[in-house]
N, C-alpha and C positions, 0 to 999 in steps of 0.2 A: 274303432281301430285303436284308440288310445288304451282302452281296457285290455284288448287282446295283446297289444304290445307290452304292456306292463306285466300281464300274466306270463307271457313267453320269457320276459326278462327274469321273472321270479323263478321259473323252472330252470333256466340256464344257470342262474346263480346257485341253485341247489346242486346241480350235477357238474357244472363247470364254473366254480366260483372265481371271481377276479382275485389275482394274487399280486402282491407287491413284486415288481421286477428286481428289487434289490434283495429283500429278505425272504421272499417266497411266502410270506404270511398272507392269509386271506384278508382281503379288503372289502368291507361291507358295501360301501357306497360307490360302486363303479370302479373303473380303472384308476389307479393312483398308487400312492406310497403308504406303507404302514407307518404307524406313529413312531416306531423306532428308527425307520429310515429317514423320516423327516427330522428327527432329533439329531441325526448324524450329519446333516448338511450344514455347511458354513455359509450363511447369507452375508453378502457384501453390502453393508449399510454404513452410514456415517461418513466422516471425511474421506475423500478420495482425490487422487491426482486429477486435475482438471482436464488432462489429456487422455491418459491411458486407463484411468479408473483404479489404479493401484491404491488399496486402502492405506490410510495413515493411522498411526496409533495415538494420535493426539488431534485436538481441534486446530484447524488451520483455516486461513481465508479461502473462500471458494475458488479463487483463481490460481491457487498454488499448484505447481507441477512437481512431480517427483524428480529426483536427481537424474535419472536416466532420460526423461523427457526434456529436462533442461539441457543436458549435454547434446542430445540428438532428437529434436522434435519429430514426432511421427508424421507421416504423410496424411493420415486421417486427422480430423479435428477433435474428435472425442470418442472414447470407447467406454462402454459400460457392460458389466456382466452381473447376473443375479447371484451366483454362488461360486465358491472356490472349487477348482478342479483338484480333488484330493481323493484319498482312498474311499471316502463315503460316496462321492458322486461319480467316480470313474466307472464303476460297474454299470450304473444306470446309463451313462452315455455310450459306453462300449456296446451294451445290448442294443441300444437304439441305432447306432451307426453301423455296426457290423453283424448284428444278430437278427436282421430282417424284422425289426420291431417298429414298423412305421405306426403301429397303434399307439405308441408313446408320444406321438406328435402333439396331441392336445395338452397333455401334461407338461411337456417341455416347452411348448409354445407359450404357456402361461409364465414360465420363467423368463423367456425372452421379452414378453410384453412388460414384465416388471423392470427389466433392464432398459427397455425403450422409454418407459415413463420417467426414468431418472435422468434422461438427457436434458441439457439446458435449453435446447431448441428443437422444436418439432420438425421432422423431415417433410419433404414434399413427395418423395416416392420411396418405396421399399424394394430392395432386391436381395439376392443371396449370393454367397460365394459359390461359383459353379463347379460341377464335376466334369472331368473329361468324359466324352461319350462312352469310352470303353469301361471306365470305372462305373458309370451309370448303368451300363448293361449288367455288370457284375453285381452291383448292389441293389439294382431295381428301383431305387428312389434316391433323390437328392435330399438328405436330411435337412440341409440348410434352407432349401426352397420350401419345404413343408412348414418350417418354423417361420419363414418370412411371410407366408400366407396368413398365419395367425396374427402377426403384427399388423399386416395390411387390414385384416378384418377388424381388429381392435381400434386402429388409428383412423380408419376411414380413408387412408391414403392409398393411391394406386400401388399395387404390388406387381412388379415386372421381374419375375424370377429369372428370365433369360436375358437380362440387360447386359450381362457379361458372358463371354464364352471362354472356356479354358481350351486354348487352341493346340496345346500339346500335353501329352501325359507327363506327369511329374512323379518322381519317386515319393514314397511315403516320407512325411516330415518327421515321423517318429525316430528318436535316437540321434537326430541331427542337431548340431550346434546352431545357435542363432544365425551366425554368418552363413553356414551351409544351407539353412532353410531359406534365407534370402536369395542365395544363388540358385537354389532349386526352382524357385517360382519366378525368377526374373524373366520377363517377357512371355510368361505363360498365359496371360489374359489379354483379351481385346474386347472392345465394346461391340456388341451385336449390331451390325449396320441396320438391321430392321427395327431396332429399338433406340437408335442413337438420338432421336428427336426428344427423348425423355431426359437427357442428361444436361443439356445446356442451361446454365444458370439455376440449376436445381440443387437442393439439399438432399443428398442421397443417403439413405440408411442401409448399411450393409449388414446382413444377418449371417451368423454362422453358429455352430454348436459350441465350439471351444476355441478360446484364444490362448495360445501358448506364448511364443515370442512376439507374435503380431506380424510376422513376416508375410503371411498370406494376405491379410487384410490391408497391410501397407502397400503391397504391390497392386491390389485391386484399387485402392484409393488413388495411387499414382496414375493408373490408367483412366479412372473416372475424372480426375481433375484435369488431365491432359485433354480429355474429351469435353471439358467445359463445365463440369460440376462446380458449383460455388462452395460447397461444403460436403464433407463425407463423414458420417458418424457410423459407429459400429455397435451392435448389440448382440450379445451371445448368452447362451445358457450359463456357461462357466468360463473361468479363466484361471490359468496357472499363476500363482502368486510368486513373486520373485523379490529378492532383496533390493531395496531402492538404492 
């Protein structure tokens, strides 16, 4: 079976070669990014805000928080992302989220695993930012839930993708200000009563694809902590960088 599988893969690669979802270039070793697409990504490494993960441009003590988090500490305890959400990464994530490209989950899952590994404390359970049922029907998959499963597999921690429920449909967060985003998601999430036993005194890792202002993950964190979570961390593929 192994030989036949490899032979079939070889034939498919000849007639239907894997192509980079960003550049369209042929990728030899299975689904992934071309070398030029990799070079275009901005990886977030080095000194970061202890809370939100905003990169600093100089070496700072590990418990340093950015000015925004000092002014208004987020409801989550720590957030980390693998790459910057910019022109280079935007097309990849839009294809995944809105282009019916669930096949990109293994690739993007590795980015979230990288973000998860940079957390200062390991979580007890893994979950995802939920979609409203109508949005799920339209999109056919919850991209955050697929990413969360990769983190659960890597960490060995239980993955409970339906720990939270989005009980009302919210407007798209795109083009909204930070304040408008917060208002848009206020009260939109509740803990799934069938999964509530997982929350009490647990460190919950919340997974999503992109963190913009943080309004969505903050609202999720608020709900989880009201439900008894001892700590809430966030891991995403990418985040929008902002001035500190």
